[in-house]
C-alpha positions in Angstrom: 0.0 -0.2 0.0 1.6 3.2 -1.3 1.4 6.5 0.6 -1.3 7.7 -2.7 -3.6 5.7 -1.2 -3.3 6.1 2.5 -5.3 9.2 4.1 -6.3 10.5 7.4 -10.0 10.3 6.3 -12.3 8.6 3.5 -15.7 10.1 3.2 -18.2 7.8 1.5 -20.8 9.5 -0.3 -20.5 12.7 -2.1 -23.8 14.5 -1.1 -24.2 18.1 1.2 -23.1 15.7 4.4 -20.0 14.4 2.8 -19.1 17.7 0.9 -19.6 19.4 4.3 -17.3 17.1 6.0 -14.5 17.3 3.4 -14.6 21.1 3.9 -14.0 20.9 7.4 -11.4 18.3 7.4 -9.3 19.4 4.5 -9.4 23.1 5.9 -7.9 21.4 9.0 -4.9 20.3 6.8 -6.0 16.4 6.9 -5.6 14.5 3.9 -9.1 13.6 2.5 -10.8 11.5 -0.1 -14.4 11.8 -0.9 -15.7 8.4 -2.6 -18.8 8.7 -4.8 -20.2 6.1 -7.0 -22.6 8.6 -8.9 -22.9 12.1 -9.0 -21.1 14.4 -6.6 -23.8 16.2 -5.2 -26.2 13.2 -4.2 -29.9 13.4 -4.6 -30.4 17.3 -4.0 -28.8 17.7 -7.4 -32.3 17.1 -8.8 -33.7 19.9 -7.1 -34.4 22.7 -9.1 -34.8 25.5 -6.4 -33.6 25.6 -2.9 -35.0 28.8 -0.8 -34.2 27.7 2.8 -30.6 27.4 2.8 -29.5 30.0 5.2 -27.7 32.7 3.7 -28.3 31.6 0.1 -31.5 33.6 -1.1 -31.9 31.4 -3.9 -30.1 28.7 -5.7 -30.6 24.9 -7.2 -28.9 21.9 -5.7 -26.6 21.1 -8.3 -25.2 24.9 -8.0 -25.1 24.6 -4.3 -23.2 21.4 -4.1 -20.9 22.3 -7.1 -19.8 25.2 -4.8 -19.1 22.9 -1.7 -17.1 20.8 -4.1 -14.9 23.5 -5.2 -14.4 24.9 -1.7 -13.2 21.5 -0.6 -11.3 21.1 -3.5 -9.7 24.3 -2.7 -8.6 23.3 0.6 -7.0 20.2 -0.8 -9.9 17.6 -0.7 -9.7 14.9 -3.2 -12.6 13.6 -5.2 -12.9 10.1 -6.7 -15.9 8.7 -8.8 -16.2 5.1 -7.7 -18.3 2.4 -5.6 -17.2 1.6 -2.7 -17.6 -2.4 -2.7 -16.4 -3.6 0.5 -15.4 -1.8 3.9 -13.4 -3.2 6.8 -14.1 -0.7 9.6 -12.1 -2.6 12.6 -8.8 -2.0 13.7 -7.0 1.0 13.8 -6.3 1.4 10.1 -9.9 1.2 7.9 -9.9 -0.5 4.6 -12.2 0.7 1.5 -12.1 -1.4 -1.7 -13.7 -0.2 -4.8 -15.6 -2.3 -7.3 -12.8 -2.1 -9.7 -10.6 -3.6 -6.8 -8.6 -0.8 -5.7 -7.7 -0.4 -2.3 -7.5 2.6 0.1 -6.7 3.0 3.7 -7.7 5.6 6.3 -7.5 6.2 10.0 -10.9 7.6 9.8 -14.3 7.0 8.0 -17.3 9.2 7.7 -20.3 7.4 6.2 -22.3 9.9 4.2 -24.0 7.0 2.2 -27.6 8.6 1.8 -30.8 6.8 0.8 -32.7 5.7 -1.7 -36.6 6.0 -2.4 -38.9 4.0 -0.7 -41.8 2.3 -2.0 -45.4 2.0 -0.8 -46.3 -1.4 -1.4 -50.1 -1.1 -2.8 -51.3 -3.4 -5.3 -50.0 -3.2 -8.7 -47.0 -1.0 -7.6 -44.6 -3.5 -8.6 -46.7 -4.8 -11.6 -46.6 -1.3 -13.3 -43.4 0.3 -12.5 -42.1 1.4 -15.4 -45.5 1.3 -17.1 -47.1 4.0 -15.0 -45.7 4.0 -11.6 -42.4 5.9 -11.2 -39.9 7.4 -8.2 -38.0 10.2 -10.1 -39.4 13.2 -11.5 -36.5 14.3 -13.4 -35.8 10.7 -14.6 -39.2 10.1 -15.9 -41.4 13.1 -15.9 -40.9 13.7 -19.7 -42.6 10.2 -20.4 -45.8 11.7 -19.1 -45.8 14.8 -21.3 -49.6 15.8 -21.8 -50.9 13.3 -19.3 -52.3 13.2 -15.9 -50.4 12.1 -12.7 -50.8 11.5 -9.3 -47.7 12.5 -6.8 -48.2 10.4 -3.8 -46.7 11.9 -0.4 -47.0 14.9 1.9 -43.5 15.8 2.6 -41.3 18.4 0.9 -40.2 16.0 -2.0 -44.0 15.2 -3.0 -44.6 19.0 -3.0 -41.4 20.1 -4.9 -41.7 17.1 -7.4 -45.5 18.1 -8.2 -44.3 21.6 -9.0 -41.7 20.1 -11.5 -44.0 17.7 -13.0 -46.3 20.5 -14.3 -43.5 21.2 -17.1 -44.8 18.0 -18.6 -48.2 16.6 -16.9 -51.5 18.0 -18.0 -52.7 17.6 -14.7 -50.9 16.7 -11.4 -53.2 15.7 -8.4 -51.4 15.2 -4.9 -52.4 12.2 -2.7 -51.9 13.1 0.9 -52.6 10.3 3.5 -53.2 13.1 6.3 -55.0 16.3 6.2 -52.0 18.5 6.1 -48.5 18.3 4.3 -45.5 17.9 6.8 -43.3 20.3 4.9 -43.2 24.1 5.7 -46.2 26.1 5.3 -44.5 28.3 2.6 -43.9 25.3 0.6 -47.2 24.5 0.8 -48.8 27.9 -0.4 -46.7 28.1 -3.3 -48.6 25.2 -4.5 -51.5 27.3 -5.2 -49.2 29.0 -8.0 -49.9 26.1 -10.0 -53.2 25.9 -11.5 -52.5 22.2 -12.7 -52.2 20.9 -9.2 -54.9 19.7 -7.1 -54.6 18.2 -3.4 -56.4 15.4 -2.3 -56.2 15.1 1.6 -56.9 11.9 3.9 -56.8 9.8 0.6 -54.2 7.1 -0.3 -53.5 4.9 -3.3 -55.1 1.2 -2.7 -54.5 -0.4 -6.1 -53.1 0.6 -9.7 -54.4 -1.5 -12.7 -54.6 -1.4 -16.5 -53.8 -3.6 -19.1 -50.0 -3.0 -20.4 -50.0 0.6 -19.1 -51.6 2.0 -15.8 -55.0 3.4 -16.7 -56.9 3.5 -13.4 -56.2 3.1 -9.7 -58.4 2.8 -6.6 -58.1 5.4 -4.0 -59.5 5.4 -0.7 -60.9 8.3 1.4 -59.5 7.7 5.1 -62.2 10.0 6.8 -65.1 8.0 5.2 -63.6 4.5 4.0 -65.0 4.9 0.7 -63.1 3.8 -2.3 -63.3 5.0 -5.7 -61.6 4.6 -9.2 -59.6 7.3 -10.7 -59.1 7.4 -14.5 -57.4 10.2 -16.4 -60.2 12.6 -17.9 -59.3 11.4 -21.8 -59.6 7.8 -20.7 -55.8 7.1 -21.6 -53.0 6.1 -19.3 -51.5 8.2 -16.7 -48.5 8.0 -14.1 -48.2 7.8 -10.4 -45.1 9.1 -8.5 -44.2 8.1 -5.2 -42.6 10.5 -3.0 -42.9 8.8 0.6 -39.6 8.9 1.9 -36.0 7.1 1.8 -34.6 3.8 2.8 -31.1 4.2 4.2 -28.3 2.7 2.0 -26.6 0.8 4.8 -25.9 -2.7 2.9 -22.1 -1.4 2.6 -21.6 -1.5 6.4 -24.7 -4.0 7.7 -23.0 -6.2 9.8 -20.2 -3.6 11.4 -22.0 -0.7 12.6 -24.9 -0.7 14.7 -28.0 0.0 13.0 -31.7 0.7 13.9 -34.7 -1.6 13.2 -35.4 0.6 10.5 -31.6 0.5 9.1 -30.6 4.0 10.1 -26.9 4.3 11.5 -27.2 5.0 15.1 -24.8 7.5 16.3 -24.3 9.6 19.4 -24.3 13.5 19.3 -21.0 13.8 17.7 -22.1 11.5 14.7 -19.9 8.7 15.9 -21.3 4.9 15.4 -20.6 2.0 17.4 -17.1 1.7 15.9 -14.3 4.1 17.1 -13.0 6.3 13.8 -16.2 5.8 11.9 -18.6 8.5 11.7 -21.8 8.8 10.0 -23.6 11.9 8.5 -26.7 12.8 6.4 -29.8 10.9 5.7 -28.4 7.6 6.4 -28.4 8.7 10.4 -31.4 8.9 12.9 -32.7 12.4 12.4 -36.2 14.0 12.5 -35.2 16.4 9.7 -33.6 15.7 6.2 -32.7 18.8 4.7 -29.5 20.1 3.1 -29.0 22.2 6.2 -29.0 19.3 8.7 -26.9 17.2 6.1 -24.1 19.8 6.1 -24.4 20.3 10.1 -23.9 16.6 10.3 -21.2 16.5 8.0 -19.2 19.5 9.8 -20.1 17.9 13.3 -18.5 14.4 12.1 -15.7 16.0 10.9 -14.8 18.0 13.9 -15.4 15.2 15.9 -13.1 13.0 14.0 -10.1 15.1 13.9 -9.2 14.4 17.4 -9.4 10.5 16.7 -7.3 11.2 13.6 -4.9 13.0 15.7 -4.7 10.6 18.1 -4.3 7.4 15.5 -1.0 9.3 14.2 0.3 9.5 17.7 0.2 6.0 18.3 0.9 4.6 15.2 4.1 7.2 14.8 3.0 8.2 11.4 3.8 11.5 10.0 1.7 13.7 8.2 -0.3 12.5 5.4 0.8 15.4 2.6 1.2 14.9 -1.1 4.6 16.0 -2.1 4.8 19.1 -4.6 5.7 17.1 -7.8 3.0 14.0 -7.1 -0.1 14.1 -9.0 -3.3 13.9 -7.1 -5.5 10.6 -6.9 -7.7 10.6 -10.0 -11.3 9.8 -10.7 -12.1 6.2 -11.3 -13.8 7.6 -14.4 -14.4 11.4 -14.6 -15.0 14.0 -12.0 -17.1 16.0 -14.6 -18.8 14.2 -17.3 -18.7 14.8 -21.0 -20.7 17.3 -22.4 -23.2 16.6 -25.4 -21.4 17.9 -28.7 -22.3 21.2 -29.3 -22.7 23.2 -32.7 -19.4 24.4 -32.4 -16.1 22.5 -33.5 -14.4 24.2 -30.6 -16.4 21.8 -28.1 -15.4 18.6 -27.4 -17.4 15.4 -25.7 -14.2 14.6 -23.6 -12.1 17.4 -21.5 -8.2 17.3 -21.2 -8.8 16.7 -17.4 -11.3 13.9 -18.0 -8.2 12.3 -20.4 -5.6 12.6 -17.9 -8.2 10.9 -15.1 -9.0 8.0 -17.8 -5.2 7.1 -18.2 -4.9 6.4 -14.4 -7.5 3.5 -15.2 -5.7 2.5 -18.8 -2.6 1.9 -17.2 -3.9 -1.0 -15.0 -5.2 -2.6 -18.1 -4.2 -6.1 -18.7 -4.4 -5.8 -22.3 -5.2 -3.5 -25.1 -9.0 -2.7 -25.8 -10.2 -1.5 -29.2 -13.3 0.6 -29.8 -14.8 0.8 -33.2 -17.6 2.5 -34.6 -20.0 0.3 -36.6 -21.4 3.2 -38.6 -24.4 3.7 -41.0 -23.9 6.9 -41.8 -27.0 8.4 -40.0 -26.7 11.1 -37.3 -25.8 8.9 -34.4 -23.0 7.4 -36.6 -21.6 10.8 -37.0 -22.1 11.6 -33.5 -20.4 8.3 -32.2 -17.4 8.8 -34.8 -16.6 12.2 -33.2 -16.7 10.7 -29.8 -14.4 7.8 -30.6 -12.2 10.5 -32.4 -11.6 12.5 -29.4 -10.1 9.2 -27.4 -7.6 8.8 -30.3 -4.1 9.1 -28.7 -5.4 9.0 -25.3 -3.1 5.8 -24.2 -1.3 3.0 -25.8 -3.5 0.5 -24.0 -6.8 2.1 -25.8 -7.0 2.1 -29.3 -9.4 3.4 -31.9 -10.1 1.6 -35.2 -11.6 2.9 -38.5 -15.2 3.0 -38.8 -16.8 0.1 -40.0 -20.0 0.2 -42.1 -23.4 -1.4 -41.0 -26.9 -1.5 -42.4 -28.5 -1.2 -39.0 -28.2 1.3 -36.2 -24.9 2.5 -35.7 -23.0 2.1 -32.4 -19.7 1.6 -30.7 -18.1 -1.7 -30.5 -15.8 -2.8 -27.6 -13.1 -5.4 -28.6 -10.0 -6.8 -27.5 -7.4 -9.0 -29.1 -9.9 -11.8 -28.5 -12.7 -10.0 -30.7 -15.8 -8.3 -29.6 -16.4 -8.0 -25.9 -20.2 -8.0 -26.5 -20.4 -4.8 -25.1 -22.2 -2.0 -27.4 -23.3 1.8 -27.2 -25.9 2.9 -29.3 -25.7 6.4 -28.0 -22.5 8.7 -27.1 -21.7 7.5 -23.2 -22.2 11.1 -21.9 -23.5 12.1 -18.3 -23.5 9.3 -15.8 -22.9 6.9 -18.8 -19.4 8.0 -19.3 -18.4 6.3 -15.8 -20.0 2.8 -17.3 -18.0 3.2 -20.5 -14.7 3.8 -18.6 -15.9 0.5 -16.3 -16.8 -1.4 -19.6 -13.7 -1.0 -21.0 -11.6 -2.0 -17.7 -13.6 -5.1 -17.4 -13.1 -6.1 -21.3 -9.3 -5.3 -21.1 -8.8 -6.6 -17.6 -8.3 -7.2 -15.0 -12.0 -6.5 -14.5 -14.1 -5.5 -11.3 -13.4 -8.2 -8.5 -16.0 -11.0 -8.3 -16.5 -14.6 -6.2 -16.0 -17.3 -8.0 -19.6 -18.6 -7.7 -21.0 -15.4 -9.0 -18.5 -16.0 -12.1 -19.7 -19.7 -12.7 -23.3 -18.7 -12.6 -22.6 -16.1 -15.3 -20.4 -18.6 -17.2 -23.4 -20.8 -17.3 -26.2 -18.5 -18.7 -27.4 -19.2 -22.1 -27.1 -16.8 -25.0 -29.1 -13.7 -24.3 -29.2 -10.1 -25.5 -29.4 -7.4 -22.9 -30.4 -4.2 -23.6 -30.7 -1.3 -21.5 -32.8 1.7 -21.8 -31.3 4.7 -20.0 -31.3 8.5 -20.0 -28.1 10.4 -19.3 -29.4 12.1 -16.1 -30.8 9.0 -14.9 -28.3 8.1 -11.4 -29.7 4.7 -11.3 -29.4 3.7 -14.9 -25.5 3.0 -14.6 -25.7 0.3 -12.2 -28.0 -1.7 -14.6 -25.5 -0.7 -17.9 -22.2 -1.6 -15.7 -24.2 -4.9 -14.7 -25.1 -6.0 -17.7 -21.8 -5.3 -19.3 -19.9 -7.0 -16.8 -21.8 -10.1 -17.4 -21.3 -9.9 -21.2 -17.4 -9.4 -20.3 -17.3 -13.0 -18.5 -19.7 -14.9 -20.8 -19.3 -14.7 -24.8 -22.8 -15.4 -25.4 -23.9 -12.5 -23.7 -24.3 -9.0 -25.8 -24.8 -5.9 -23.7 -26.5 -2.8 -25.2 -27.1 0.7 -24.0 -29.4 3.2 -25.2 -30.1 6.6 -24.8 -33.9 6.4 -24.9 -34.6 10.0 -25.6 -32.9 9.2 -28.9 -35.2 6.0 -29.5 -38.8 6.7 -29.5 -39.8 3.7 -31.3 -38.1 1.5 -28.6 -40.1 3.5 -26.1 -43.2 3.2 -28.0 -42.9 -0.6 -29.0 -42.2 -1.6 -25.2 -44.3 1.3 -23.7 -41.5 2.6 -21.7 -42.3 5.1 -19.1 -39.2 4.7 -16.6 -35.5 4.2 -16.7 -33.9 2.0 -16.0 -35.6 -0.6 -18.4 -33.9 -3.6 -19.1 -34.9 -5.7 -22.2 -33.8 -9.2 -22.4 -34.1 -10.8 -26.2 -36.6 -8.2 -27.4 -39.2 -9.5 -25.2 -39.2 -9.6 -21.3 -38.8 -6.1 -19.8 -37.4 -5.3 -16.3 -37.5 -1.8 -14.4 -35.9 -0.2 -11.9 -32.4 -0.1 -10.2 -30.6 -3.5 -10.1 -27.3 -4.9 -8.7 -25.1 -7.3 -10.3 -26.5 -10.6 -8.4 -30.3 -9.5 -8.9 -29.2 -9.3 -12.8 -27.8 -12.6 -12.9 -30.9 -13.9 -11.4 -33.0 -12.2 -13.8 -31.3 -13.7 -16.6 -31.2 -16.7 -15.1 -34.8 -17.2 -15.2 -35.4 -16.0 -18.7 -35.4 -18.7 -21.5 -32.7 -18.7 -23.9 -32.7 -16.8 -26.7 -34.4 -18.0 -30.2 -31.8 -18.8 -32.0 -30.2 -21.0 -29.3 -33.5 -22.8 -29.1 -33.6 -23.9 -32.4 
């Protein structure tokens, strides 16, 4: 373990809590690494308007957290886009291992793991997920353009997302189980400014139904006990968006730190967990109010409390300060701190910045063999765009070759190959936004050494039949990369599997054919569809249950 991989503190999670902790620790001259698997800023980045953060009259979640990131960076904090796959929290020195096998050590850990949306459990909720039931207005709101939607929930998130959905929906009906909202009255008052919004109090969803897509729902009046059917005024399909709180993302640390019955991390007043040197902050903790202001407060408390522990560990272990030499390069991101931007009309604009190329070289240095990308180009607009993306990767590193375009009569796509031939990984859209990270991981898995995995799971993947796994995503979706990367990992280990990534906004015919109203959507062999975030284990289970592709049956 080199000194580059040794830190005073590793912060797992790059939302407001983690970014706040980074500011305080880096300003105190500690060597700090913030590890975030998706997008720095966390879930608050999808919030378009924040007006209750003290000292900031009005801003967006993305703008606020970007300022936090830059502030931490100015003090010396480092940022890494990577998924923490495994942690070892016992002992004086803690270990964090990423999903690509990189190992980091630290004297202290801040767990800012956040939470994910909860599901209600009403009849039909699971069946119609992706066919009308959704949990992310930013990801899926556009699919309901001109349609009616129900927004279920009585908190801040439900009110805010209802206002956001008026950009797309013809009508928004908020379903509140109690007789009032649980958020600030000022937020509730603002709803009156939106003529498309109606609020139904003392109401809950009992059942969702329809054929193929959601066309009716059973609602219940909690005061009278009466149930009635909700249908869209035009008789067509509609949407149900569920915003009823979050479930803590504590799978990573389950069995190590003490959790509540609801799965939240138990901390003391200083944010310390049941393990010395391990602190927690933000939505993953037990708390009455889950807002940006309380998250940053947790992060600051955890950081200042952890300072004393880290100093004690330096003395106990006889360690000098963990500082970078002046000529040392900082630890780079697993993929990119900033995602490639969409190609603009100006030729001066680029998909991939020089900073991202520098970070990409860190990963390419670890390849076991050369990877090659080839654009299968039909000469359409997509082919031109994909070719432009590939062109910018030429000369980035000796372990990445960009071959000449090859002609195809079908849709254009990027084909990832190695010396053994095609890796079974294809991109039918430029991997911008969150999908650039999945693209880098795809190269890493194809060219080796690949993300670490248990032998049992490898054996299961090897025994899968011949399948095509097509993932419909949007570049703004934070849940999509897990499904994209999971299918690609399967393809990298089984030559009978082909994994495809599509930006659904570019393929309206696929959206229409499969009635897709949410992402990520996994389509197996052009028939079976599955919606929602999936980990590698669940993806393998889904494919195991699928029948072999037709050509294999024959």
